[in-house]
C-alpha positions as a Markdown table, in Angstrom:
| # | Residue | x | y | z |
|---|---|---|---|---|
| 1 | Met | 20.9 | 2.0 | -30.9 |
| 2 | Ser | 17.3 | 3.4 | -30.6 |
| 3 | Asp | 15.8 | 4.3 | -27.2 |
| 4 | Arg | 13.4 | 1.3 | -27.6 |
| 5 | Asp | 16.3 | -1.0 | -28.2 |
| 6 | Lys | 18.1 | 0.3 | -25.2 |
| 7 | Gln | 15.0 | -0.2 | -23.0 |
| 8 | Gln | 14.6 | -3.7 | -24.3 |
| 9 | Asp | 18.3 | -4.5 | -23.4 |
| 10 | Ala | 17.8 | -3.0 | -20.0 |
| 11 | Asp | 14.6 | -5.0 | -19.4 |
| 12 | Phe | 16.3 | -8.2 | -20.5 |
| 13 | Glu | 19.3 | -7.6 | -18.2 |
| 14 | Ile | 17.1 | -6.9 | -15.1 |
| 15 | Asn | 14.9 | -9.9 | -15.9 |
| 16 | Gln | 17.8 | -12.3 | -16.0 |
| 17 | Ala | 19.3 | -10.7 | -12.9 |
| 18 | Ala | 15.9 | -11.2 | -11.1 |
| 19 | Leu | 15.7 | -14.8 | -12.1 |
| 20 | Ala | 19.3 | -15.4 | -10.7 |
| 21 | Tyr | 18.5 | -13.5 | -7.6 |
| 22 | His | 15.4 | -15.6 | -6.9 |
| 23 | Gln | 17.1 | -18.9 | -7.7 |
| 24 | Asn | 20.5 | -18.7 | -6.1 |
| 25 | Pro | 22.1 | -19.7 | -3.8 |
| 26 | Arg | 18.8 | -21.3 | -2.7 |
| 27 | Pro | 15.3 | -20.8 | -4.3 |
| 28 | Gly | 13.1 | -18.1 | -2.8 |
| 29 | Lys | 13.6 | -15.0 | -0.6 |
| 30 | Ile | 12.5 | -15.9 | 2.9 |
| 31 | Ser | 13.0 | -18.7 | 5.4 |
| 32 | Val | 12.1 | -19.7 | 9.0 |
| 33 | Glu | 14.7 | -19.2 | 11.7 |
| 34 | Leu | 14.9 | -20.5 | 15.3 |
| 35 | Thr | 14.5 | -18.0 | 18.1 |
| 36 | Lys | 15.4 | -20.4 | 20.9 |
| 37 | Pro | 18.3 | -22.7 | 21.4 |
| 38 | Ala | 17.9 | -26.3 | 20.2 |
| 39 | Val | 21.3 | -27.7 | 21.0 |
| 40 | Thr | 20.9 | -30.0 | 24.0 |
| 41 | Ala | 18.4 | -32.7 | 24.9 |
| 42 | Arg | 16.9 | -30.4 | 27.5 |
| 43 | Asp | 16.4 | -27.7 | 24.8 |
| 44 | Leu | 14.4 | -30.2 | 22.8 |
| 45 | Ser | 12.4 | -31.2 | 25.8 |
| 46 | Leu | 11.5 | -27.5 | 26.4 |
| 47 | Ala | 10.8 | -26.8 | 22.7 |
| 48 | Tyr | 8.6 | -29.9 | 22.2 |
| 49 | Thr | 7.5 | -32.7 | 24.4 |
| 50 | Pro | 7.1 | -32.8 | 27.3 |
| 51 | Gly | 7.7 | -29.1 | 28.0 |
| 52 | Val | 5.5 | -27.7 | 25.3 |
| 53 | Ala | 2.4 | -29.0 | 27.1 |
| 54 | Glu | 2.5 | -26.3 | 29.7 |
| 55 | Pro | 2.1 | -23.3 | 27.3 |
| 56 | Val | -0.6 | -25.3 | 25.5 |
| 57 | Arg | -2.5 | -25.6 | 28.7 |
| 58 | Arg | -2.1 | -21.9 | 29.4 |
| 59 | Ile | -3.3 | -20.8 | 26.0 |
| 60 | Ala | -6.3 | -23.2 | 26.2 |
| 61 | Glu | -7.3 | -21.5 | 29.4 |
| 62 | Asn | -6.6 | -17.9 | 28.1 |
| 63 | Ala | -6.3 | -17.3 | 24.4 |
| 64 | Glu | -4.4 | -14.0 | 25.0 |
| 65 | Asp | -1.5 | -16.1 | 26.4 |
| 66 | Ala | -0.8 | -17.0 | 22.7 |
| 67 | Tyr | 0.8 | -13.6 | 22.5 |
| 68 | Lys | 3.0 | -14.5 | 25.4 |
| 69 | Tyr | 4.1 | -18.0 | 24.5 |
| 70 | Thr | 4.1 | -18.1 | 20.7 |
| 71 | Ala | 5.2 | -16.0 | 17.7 |
| 72 | Lys | 1.6 | -14.9 | 17.0 |
| 73 | Gly | 2.1 | -11.3 | 18.0 |
| 74 | Asn | 4.8 | -10.6 | 15.5 |
| 75 | Leu | 3.5 | -12.8 | 12.7 |
| 76 | Val | 1.6 | -11.6 | 9.7 |
| 77 | Ala | 0.0 | -13.6 | 6.9 |
| 78 | Val | 0.5 | -12.2 | 3.4 |
| 79 | Ile | -2.3 | -13.8 | 1.5 |
| 80 | Thr | -3.4 | -13.7 | -2.1 |
| 81 | Asp | -5.6 | -15.5 | -4.6 |
| 82 | Gly | -3.4 | -14.4 | -7.5 |
| 83 | Thr | -6.2 | -12.6 | -9.3 |
| 84 | Ala | -4.4 | -9.2 | -9.7 |
| 85 | Val | -0.7 | -9.8 | -9.3 |
| 86 | Leu | 1.2 | -6.5 | -9.8 |
| 87 | Gly | 0.5 | -5.3 | -13.3 |
| 88 | Leu | 0.3 | -8.9 | -14.6 |
| 89 | Gly | -3.3 | -9.6 | -14.0 |
| 90 | Asn | -4.8 | -13.0 | -13.0 |
| 91 | Thr | -1.7 | -15.1 | -13.0 |
| 92 | Gly | -3.1 | -17.6 | -10.5 |
| 93 | Ala | -2.1 | -18.1 | -6.9 |
| 94 | Leu | 1.2 | -20.0 | -7.3 |
| 95 | Ala | 2.6 | -17.4 | -9.8 |
| 96 | Gly | 1.9 | -14.8 | -7.1 |
| 97 | Lys | 4.2 | -16.5 | -4.6 |
| 98 | Pro | 7.4 | -14.5 | -5.6 |
| 99 | Val | 5.4 | -11.3 | -4.9 |
| 100 | Met | 4.2 | -12.5 | -1.5 |
| 101 | Glu | 7.7 | -13.6 | -0.6 |
| 102 | Gly | 8.9 | -10.2 | -1.6 |
| 103 | Lys | 6.3 | -8.6 | 0.7 |
| 104 | Gly | 7.7 | -10.8 | 3.5 |
| 105 | Val | 11.2 | -9.4 | 2.7 |
| 106 | Leu | 9.9 | -5.8 | 3.1 |
| 107 | Phe | 8.0 | -6.6 | 6.3 |
| 108 | Lys | 11.1 | -8.1 | 7.9 |
| 109 | Arg | 13.6 | -5.5 | 6.5 |
| 110 | Phe | 11.7 | -2.4 | 7.5 |
| 111 | Ala | 9.7 | -3.4 | 10.6 |
| 112 | Asp | 11.2 | -6.7 | 11.8 |
| 113 | Ile | 7.8 | -8.5 | 11.3 |
| 114 | Asp | 7.8 | -12.2 | 10.5 |
| 115 | Val | 5.7 | -13.4 | 7.6 |
| 116 | Phe | 4.2 | -16.6 | 6.2 |
| 117 | Asp | 3.1 | -16.1 | 2.6 |
| 118 | Ile | 0.0 | -18.0 | 1.7 |
| 119 | Glu | -1.3 | -18.5 | -1.8 |
| 120 | Val | -4.9 | -19.7 | -1.8 |
| 121 | Gly | -6.0 | -21.7 | -4.9 |
| 122 | Thr | -9.4 | -20.3 | -5.4 |
| 123 | Ala | -10.9 | -17.3 | -7.1 |
| 124 | Asp | -14.2 | -17.7 | -5.3 |
| 125 | Pro | -14.4 | -14.9 | -2.7 |
| 126 | Gln | -16.5 | -16.9 | -0.2 |
| 127 | Ala | -14.1 | -19.9 | -0.3 |
| 128 | Phe | -11.2 | -17.4 | 0.1 |
| 129 | Ile | -12.9 | -15.8 | 3.1 |
| 130 | Glu | -13.5 | -19.1 | 4.8 |
| 131 | Thr | -9.9 | -20.2 | 4.2 |
| 132 | Val | -8.5 | -17.0 | 5.8 |
| 133 | Lys | -11.0 | -17.2 | 8.7 |
| 134 | Asn | -9.9 | -20.8 | 9.4 |
| 135 | Ile | -6.2 | -20.1 | 9.5 |
| 136 | Ala | -6.4 | -16.7 | 11.3 |
| 137 | Pro | -5.7 | -18.0 | 14.8 |
| 138 | Thr | -2.1 | -18.5 | 13.7 |
| 139 | Phe | -1.4 | -14.8 | 13.1 |
| 140 | Gly | -1.3 | -11.4 | 14.7 |
| 141 | Gly | -2.4 | -9.7 | 11.5 |
| 142 | Ile | -3.6 | -10.4 | 7.9 |
| 143 | Asn | -2.2 | -8.5 | 4.9 |
| 144 | Leu | -4.3 | -9.1 | 1.8 |
| 145 | Glu | -2.5 | -8.7 | -1.5 |
| 146 | Asp | -3.2 | -8.7 | -5.2 |
| 147 | Ile | -6.9 | -9.6 | -5.1 |
| 148 | Ala | -8.9 | -8.2 | -8.0 |
| 149 | Ala | -11.6 | -5.6 | -7.6 |
| 150 | Pro | -14.5 | -5.7 | -6.8 |
| 151 | His | -14.0 | -8.9 | -4.9 |
| 152 | Cys | -11.2 | -7.4 | -2.8 |
| 153 | Phe | -13.7 | -5.1 | -1.1 |
| 154 | Glu | -16.1 | -7.9 | -0.2 |
| 155 | Val | -13.2 | -10.0 | 1.1 |
| 156 | Glu | -11.7 | -7.4 | 3.3 |
| 157 | Asp | -15.1 | -6.2 | 4.7 |
| 158 | Ala | -16.0 | -9.8 | 5.6 |
| 159 | Leu | -12.7 | -10.5 | 7.3 |
| 160 | Val | -12.6 | -7.3 | 9.2 |
| 161 | Glu | -16.0 | -8.1 | 10.6 |
| 162 | Ala | -15.2 | -11.7 | 11.4 |
| 163 | Leu | -11.7 | -11.5 | 12.9 |
| 164 | Asp | -10.3 | -9.8 | 16.0 |
| 165 | Ile | -6.9 | -9.2 | 14.4 |
| 166 | Pro | -5.9 | -6.4 | 11.9 |
| 167 | Val | -6.9 | -7.1 | 8.3 |
| 168 | Phe | -5.4 | -4.7 | 5.8 |
| 169 | His | -5.6 | -4.8 | 2.0 |
| 170 | Asp | -2.4 | -3.0 | 1.1 |
| 171 | Asp | -3.4 | -2.5 | -2.6 |
| 172 | Gln | -6.3 | -0.4 | -1.2 |
| 173 | His | -5.3 | 1.3 | 1.9 |
| 174 | Gly | -1.5 | 1.3 | 1.6 |
| 175 | Thr | -1.6 | 3.1 | -1.7 |
| 176 | Ala | -4.3 | 5.5 | -0.5 |
| 177 | Ile | -2.3 | 6.4 | 2.6 |
| 178 | Ile | 0.9 | 7.2 | 0.6 |
| 179 | Ile | -1.1 | 9.2 | -2.0 |
| 180 | Ala | -2.9 | 11.2 | 0.7 |
| 181 | Ala | 0.4 | 12.1 | 2.5 |
| 182 | Gly | 2.1 | 13.2 | -0.7 |
| 183 | Leu | -1.0 | 15.1 | -1.9 |
| 184 | Leu | -1.4 | 17.1 | 1.3 |
| 185 | Asn | 2.2 | 18.2 | 1.0 |
| 186 | Ala | 1.9 | 19.0 | -2.7 |
| 187 | Leu | -1.3 | 21.0 | -2.3 |
| 188 | Glu | 0.3 | 23.0 | 0.5 |
| 189 | Leu | 3.3 | 23.8 | -1.7 |
| 190 | Gln | 0.9 | 24.9 | -4.5 |
| 191 | Gly | -1.1 | 27.1 | -2.1 |
| 192 | Lys | -4.2 | 24.9 | -2.2 |
| 193 | Gln | -6.5 | 23.1 | 0.2 |
| 194 | Leu | -7.8 | 19.6 | 0.0 |
| 195 | Ala | -11.4 | 20.7 | 0.7 |
| 196 | Asp | -11.3 | 23.0 | -2.3 |
| 197 | Ala | -9.4 | 20.9 | -4.8 |
| 198 | Arg | -11.0 | 19.4 | -7.9 |
| 199 | Ile | -9.5 | 15.9 | -8.2 |
| 200 | Val | -9.5 | 13.5 | -11.2 |
| 201 | Val | -8.8 | 9.8 | -10.4 |
| 202 | Leu | -8.2 | 7.6 | -13.4 |
| 203 | Gly | -8.6 | 4.0 | -12.5 |
| 204 | Ala | -11.6 | 2.7 | -10.5 |
| 205 | Gly | -9.9 | -0.4 | -9.0 |
| 206 | Ala | -9.0 | -1.2 | -5.4 |
| 207 | Ala | -6.4 | 1.6 | -5.0 |
| 208 | Gly | -8.6 | 4.2 | -6.8 |
| 209 | Ile | -11.7 | 3.7 | -4.8 |
| 210 | Ala | -9.8 | 3.4 | -1.5 |
| 211 | Ser | -8.0 | 6.6 | -2.3 |
| 212 | Val | -11.2 | 8.5 | -2.9 |
| 213 | Arg | -12.7 | 7.2 | 0.3 |
| 214 | Leu | -9.7 | 8.2 | 2.3 |
| 215 | Leu | -9.4 | 11.7 | 0.8 |
| 216 | Glu | -13.1 | 12.3 | 1.5 |
| 217 | Ala | -12.6 | 11.2 | 5.1 |
| 218 | Met | -9.8 | 13.8 | 5.3 |
| 219 | Gly | -11.9 | 16.6 | 3.9 |
| 220 | Ala | -12.1 | 16.4 | 0.1 |
| 221 | Gln | -15.5 | 17.1 | -1.3 |
| 222 | His | -17.4 | 14.3 | -3.0 |
| 223 | His | -18.7 | 16.6 | -5.7 |
| 224 | Asn | -15.2 | 17.7 | -6.6 |
| 225 | Ile | -13.8 | 14.2 | -7.3 |
| 226 | Phe | -14.2 | 12.8 | -10.8 |
| 227 | Met | -13.4 | 9.1 | -11.0 |
| 228 | Leu | -13.0 | 7.4 | -14.4 |
| 229 | Asp | -12.9 | 3.8 | -15.5 |
| 230 | Arg | -12.6 | 2.4 | -19.1 |
| 231 | Gln | -16.1 | 3.8 | -19.9 |
| 232 | Gly | -15.3 | 7.3 | -18.7 |
| 233 | Val | -16.5 | 9.4 | -15.8 |
| 234 | Ile | -18.4 | 7.4 | -13.2 |
| 235 | His | -21.6 | 9.5 | -12.8 |
| 236 | Thr | -24.9 | 9.0 | -11.1 |
| 237 | Arg | -26.9 | 8.3 | -14.3 |
| 238 | Arg | -24.7 | 5.5 | -15.4 |
| 239 | Glu | -26.5 | 2.1 | -15.3 |
| 240 | Gly | -25.0 | -1.2 | -14.1 |
| 241 | Leu | -22.5 | 0.2 | -11.5 |
| 242 | Asn | -21.5 | -2.1 | -8.8 |
| 243 | Pro | -22.0 | -0.8 | -5.2 |
| 244 | Tyr | -18.3 | 0.2 | -5.0 |
| 245 | Lys | -18.3 | 2.3 | -8.1 |
| 246 | Ala | -21.8 | 3.7 | -7.2 |
| 247 | Ser | -20.3 | 5.0 | -4.0 |
| 248 | Val | -17.9 | 7.3 | -5.9 |
| 249 | Ala | -20.3 | 8.3 | -8.7 |
| 250 | Ile | -21.1 | 12.1 | -8.9 |
| 251 | Asp | -23.8 | 14.1 | -10.6 |
| 252 | Thr | -22.0 | 15.7 | -13.5 |
| 253 | Glu | -22.3 | 16.3 | -17.3 |
| 254 | Lys | -18.6 | 15.4 | -17.8 |
| 255 | Arg | -18.1 | 12.1 | -19.5 |
| 256 | Thr | -14.5 | 11.9 | -20.8 |
| 257 | Leu | -11.0 | 12.3 | -19.4 |
| 258 | Pro | -10.3 | 15.5 | -21.3 |
| 259 | Glu | -13.5 | 17.0 | -20.0 |
| 260 | Ala | -12.7 | 15.9 | -16.4 |
| 261 | Met | -9.2 | 17.3 | -16.7 |
| 262 | Asp | -10.3 | 20.8 | -17.7 |
| 263 | Gly | -9.8 | 23.0 | -14.7 |
| 264 | Ala | -8.7 | 20.2 | -12.4 |
| 265 | Asp | -6.3 | 20.9 | -9.6 |
| 266 | Val | -5.2 | 17.2 | -9.1 |
| 267 | Phe | -4.7 | 14.2 | -11.3 |
| 268 | Ile | -4.2 | 10.8 | -9.7 |
| 269 | Gly | -3.5 | 8.0 | -12.2 |
| 270 | Leu | -3.9 | 4.4 | -11.1 |
| 271 | Ser | -4.6 | 2.9 | -14.6 |
| 272 | Gly | -2.2 | 2.4 | -17.5 |
| 273 | Pro | 0.6 | 3.9 | -19.6 |
| 274 | Asp | 0.4 | 7.0 | -21.7 |
| 275 | Leu | -3.3 | 7.7 | -21.2 |
| 276 | Val | -2.8 | 11.4 | -20.4 |
| 277 | Ser | -1.6 | 13.9 | -23.1 |
| 278 | Ala | 0.2 | 17.2 | -22.8 |
| 279 | Glu | -2.9 | 18.8 | -24.2 |
| 280 | Met | -4.9 | 17.5 | -21.2 |
| 281 | Leu | -2.4 | 18.9 | -18.8 |
| 282 | Ala | -2.5 | 22.3 | -20.4 |
| 283 | Thr | -6.2 | 22.6 | -19.5 |
| 284 | Met | -5.7 | 21.9 | -15.8 |
| 285 | Ala | -5.9 | 24.7 | -13.2 |
| 286 | Ala | -2.8 | 26.8 | -12.3 |
| 287 | Lys | -0.3 | 25.0 | -10.2 |
| 288 | Pro | -1.6 | 21.5 | -10.7 |
| 289 | Val | -0.6 | 18.3 | -8.9 |
| 290 | Val | 0.0 | 15.2 | -11.1 |
| 291 | Phe | 0.4 | 11.7 | -9.6 |
| 292 | Ala | 0.9 | 9.4 | -12.6 |
| 293 | Leu | 1.4 | 6.1 | -10.8 |
| 294 | Ser | 1.0 | 3.5 | -13.5 |
| 295 | Asn | 4.1 | 1.2 | -13.4 |
| 296 | Pro | 6.5 | 0.8 | -15.1 |
| 297 | Val | 5.2 | 3.4 | -17.6 |
| 298 | Pro | 3.2 | 6.3 | -16.1 |
| 299 | Glu | 0.0 | 7.8 | -17.5 |
| 300 | Ile | 2.1 | 10.7 | -18.7 |
| 301 | Arg | 5.9 | 10.6 | -18.6 |
| 302 | Pro | 7.6 | 13.2 | -16.4 |
| 303 | Ala | 9.6 | 14.8 | -19.4 |
| 304 | Val | 6.3 | 15.3 | -21.3 |
| 305 | Ala | 4.5 | 16.6 | -18.3 |
| 306 | Leu | 7.2 | 19.1 | -17.2 |
| 307 | Ala | 7.5 | 20.3 | -20.8 |
| 308 | Ala | 3.8 | 21.0 | -20.9 |
| 309 | Arg | 3.6 | 22.6 | -17.4 |
| 310 | Asp | 6.4 | 24.2 | -15.5 |
| 311 | Asp | 4.2 | 25.0 | -12.6 |
| 312 | Leu | 3.2 | 21.4 | -11.6 |
| 313 | Ile | 4.3 | 19.1 | -8.9 |
| 314 | Met | 4.6 | 15.5 | -10.1 |
| 315 | Ala | 4.9 | 12.1 | -8.5 |
| 316 | Thr | 5.2 | 8.6 | -10.1 |
| 317 | Gly | 5.4 | 5.0 | -8.9 |
| 318 | Arg | 9.0 | 4.8 | -10.1 |
| 319 | Ser | 12.2 | 5.1 | -8.0 |
| 320 | Asp | 14.2 | 6.8 | -10.8 |
| 321 | Tyr | 12.1 | 10.0 | -10.6 |
| 322 | Pro | 11.5 | 12.3 | -7.6 |
| 323 | Asn | 8.4 | 11.7 | -5.4 |
| 324 | Gln | 8.0 | 8.0 | -5.7 |
| 325 | Val | 4.6 | 6.8 | -4.2 |
| 326 | Asn | 5.8 | 3.6 | -2.7 |
| 327 | Asn | 3.7 | 1.4 | -0.4 |
| 328 | Val | 6.8 | 0.4 | 1.6 |
| 329 | Leu | 6.5 | 3.8 | 3.3 |
| 330 | Gly | 3.3 | 2.5 | 4.9 |
| 331 | Phe | 2.4 | -1.1 | 5.4 |
| 332 | Pro | 5.4 | -2.3 | 7.4 |
| 333 | Phe | 5.1 | 0.5 | 9.9 |
| 334 | Ile | 1.3 | 0.5 | 10.0 |
| 335 | Phe | 1.4 | -3.2 | 11.0 |
| 336 | Arg | 4.2 | -2.5 | 13.4 |
| 337 | Gly | 2.1 | 0.0 | 15.3 |
| 338 | Ala | -0.9 | -2.2 | 15.2 |
| 339 | Leu | 1.0 | -5.3 | 16.5 |
| 340 | Asp | 2.7 | -3.3 | 19.2 |
| 341 | Val | -0.6 | -2.7 | 20.9 |
| 342 | Arg | -2.3 | -5.9 | 19.8 |
| 343 | Ala | -4.9 | -4.0 | 17.9 |
| 344 | Arg | -8.1 | -5.8 | 16.9 |
| 345 | Arg | -8.2 | -4.0 | 13.6 |
| 346 | Ile | -6.7 | -1.2 | 11.5 |
| 347 | Asn | -9.3 | 1.5 | 11.3 |
| 348 | Arg | -9.7 | 4.8 | 9.5 |
| 349 | Glu | -8.3 | 6.8 | 12.3 |
| 350 | Met | -5.1 | 4.7 | 12.1 |
| 351 | His | -4.9 | 5.3 | 8.4 |
| 352 | Ile | -5.1 | 9.0 | 8.9 |
| 353 | Ala | -2.5 | 8.9 | 11.7 |
| 354 | Ala | -0.2 | 7.2 | 9.3 |
| 355 | Val | -0.9 | 9.9 | 6.6 |
| 356 | His | 0.0 | 12.7 | 9.0 |
| 357 | Ala | 3.1 | 11.0 | 10.3 |
| 358 | Leu | 4.4 | 10.6 | 6.8 |
| 359 | Lys | 3.4 | 14.1 | 5.8 |
| 360 | Asp | 5.1 | 15.7 | 8.8 |
| 361 | Leu | 8.3 | 13.6 | 8.6 |
| 362 | Thr | 8.8 | 15.1 | 5.1 |
| 363 | Arg | 9.1 | 18.6 | 6.7 |
| 364 | Glu | 12.0 | 17.5 | 8.9 |
| 365 | Ala | 15.7 | 17.9 | 8.1 |
| 366 | Val | 17.0 | 14.7 | 6.3 |
| 367 | Pro | 19.8 | 12.9 | 8.0 |
| 368 | Gln | 23.1 | 12.5 | 6.2 |
| 369 | Asp | 22.9 | 8.7 | 6.1 |
| 370 | Val | 19.7 | 9.0 | 4.1 |
| 371 | Leu | 21.4 | 11.4 | 1.7 |
| 372 | Asp | 24.3 | 9.0 | 1.4 |
| 373 | Ala | 21.9 | 6.1 | 0.7 |
| 374 | Tyr | 20.4 | 7.9 | -2.3 |
| 375 | Gly | 23.6 | 9.6 | -3.5 |
| 376 | Val | 22.3 | 13.1 | -3.2 |
| 377 | Asp | 23.7 | 16.3 | -1.5 |
| 378 | Ala | 20.3 | 17.5 | -0.1 |
| 379 | Leu | 16.7 | 16.6 | 0.3 |
| 380 | Thr | 14.4 | 19.5 | 1.3 |
| 381 | Phe | 10.7 | 19.7 | 1.5 |
| 382 | Gly | 9.6 | 21.1 | -1.8 |
| 383 | Pro | 8.3 | 20.1 | -5.3 |
| 384 | Asp | 10.8 | 17.3 | -5.7 |
| 385 | Tyr | 10.5 | 16.0 | -2.1 |
| 386 | Ile | 6.9 | 15.6 | -0.9 |
| 387 | Leu | 7.3 | 12.1 | 0.7 |
| 388 | Pro | 10.0 | 10.5 | 2.8 |
| 389 | Lys | 12.4 | 8.1 | 1.2 |
| 390 | Pro | 11.9 | 4.4 | 1.9 |
| 391 | Leu | 15.4 | 3.9 | 3.4 |
| 392 | Asp | 14.8 | 6.7 | 6.0 |
| 393 | Pro | 15.2 | 5.0 | 9.3 |
| 394 | Arg | 13.1 | 7.6 | 11.0 |
| 395 | Leu | 10.0 | 6.0 | 9.5 |
| 396 | Ala | 10.2 | 3.3 | 12.1 |
| 397 | Asp | 10.3 | 5.9 | 14.8 |
| 398 | Val | 7.4 | 8.0 | 13.8 |
| 399 | Val | 4.8 | 6.0 | 11.9 |
| 400 | Pro | 4.3 | 3.0 | 14.3 |
| 401 | Pro | 3.8 | 5.2 | 17.4 |
| 402 | Ala | 1.3 | 7.4 | 15.6 |
| 403 | Val | -0.7 | 4.3 | 14.4 |
| 404 | Ala | -0.5 | 2.7 | 17.9 |
| 405 | Gln | -1.7 | 5.8 | 19.6 |
| 406 | Ala | -4.7 | 6.1 | 17.2 |
| 407 | Ala | -5.5 | 2.4 | 18.0 |
| 408 | Ile | -5.4 | 3.2 | 21.7 |
| 409 | Asp | -7.5 | 6.4 | 21.3 |
| 410 | Thr | -10.2 | 4.6 | 19.3 |
| 411 | Gly | -10.4 | 1.6 | 21.6 |
| 412 | Val | -9.2 | -1.1 | 19.3 |
| 413 | Ala | -5.9 | -1.7 | 21.2 |
| 414 | Arg | -5.6 | -4.6 | 23.7 |
| 415 | Thr | -2.4 | -3.1 | 25.3 |
| 416 | Arg | -0.7 | 0.2 | 25.7 |
């Protein structure tokens, strides 16, 4: 049996298993549970009429009391328009529902945050914005998901401005935060500094542009970052750039991916499969860092990359290779920290606090239960361990407090 046939068989098996998982023993992955007794007549009187009138009066007098008497403070909306669902594109809102439910599973599993998934049946950004604004009083935070660029930037900016609860587009900032944490560790191991690194970013969508913005906020130099889309390098003389791409354009004579890769210290791929060749890797600077994050097939496969360069540090988006860049390292814990202090927003300082918390945790000795969970004898900070593992319980101990403290320090927290 050929390798392709084996892969097809493996894909068929997991697809069938996934369908069964989602269907049985009851459809879907999340449900609502009661948090108060509802056994006696008195319980029902307290839960609904007449008892419920008193918290209603209190909240009408003081909106902050909603955090005291309702689930608002631990409830996040995971909201999509279905225009950019995983790697499947514009599937429509309803087809995005399994992904939104899956996000709810991760919020609950890793940070004990409750989720309502909401699929909005419009691709009109203004209609989407108005829908979210109108339902926002229900929630303590809004997680935007799978919204295509460039509308995702417009949507998030408008909602951050309009609402007094955290709004976070995970496809942008979650990805950027994990990339930044892993990159800082990888650069240190390679003896390099972010401020000096020449960085190539392939893919100018939500994650790519957000990653460039975050890296620049942390010290990367704008003139050292070469971002590419399907037309090549995004440069200042290109016509027809939208404002978001224009913000990452640089003055350069480089136009193609091979030209950009020549002498680069870092490659970050957020694009598609097999777009980078071994020959391109060979032209990179000594001790390069390669983050090939396209899923399920990276921009360059680890076996090809490592055969071409034995001095690189590599990360992918896959769990079956070392150094998985996985958003679950970020969003549950970032929201946990924000909700814990009733933050009005998740700002850049909170992003950076999460980056450093993740970066620093990787340097700590890994507990035995984490090693057991992954079936390994050791995990030590180094080329094959530049990010914590998702099942590391210490994430809940270090990331939320760091995010919460940044919220307090920057004045966006309601409580301490």
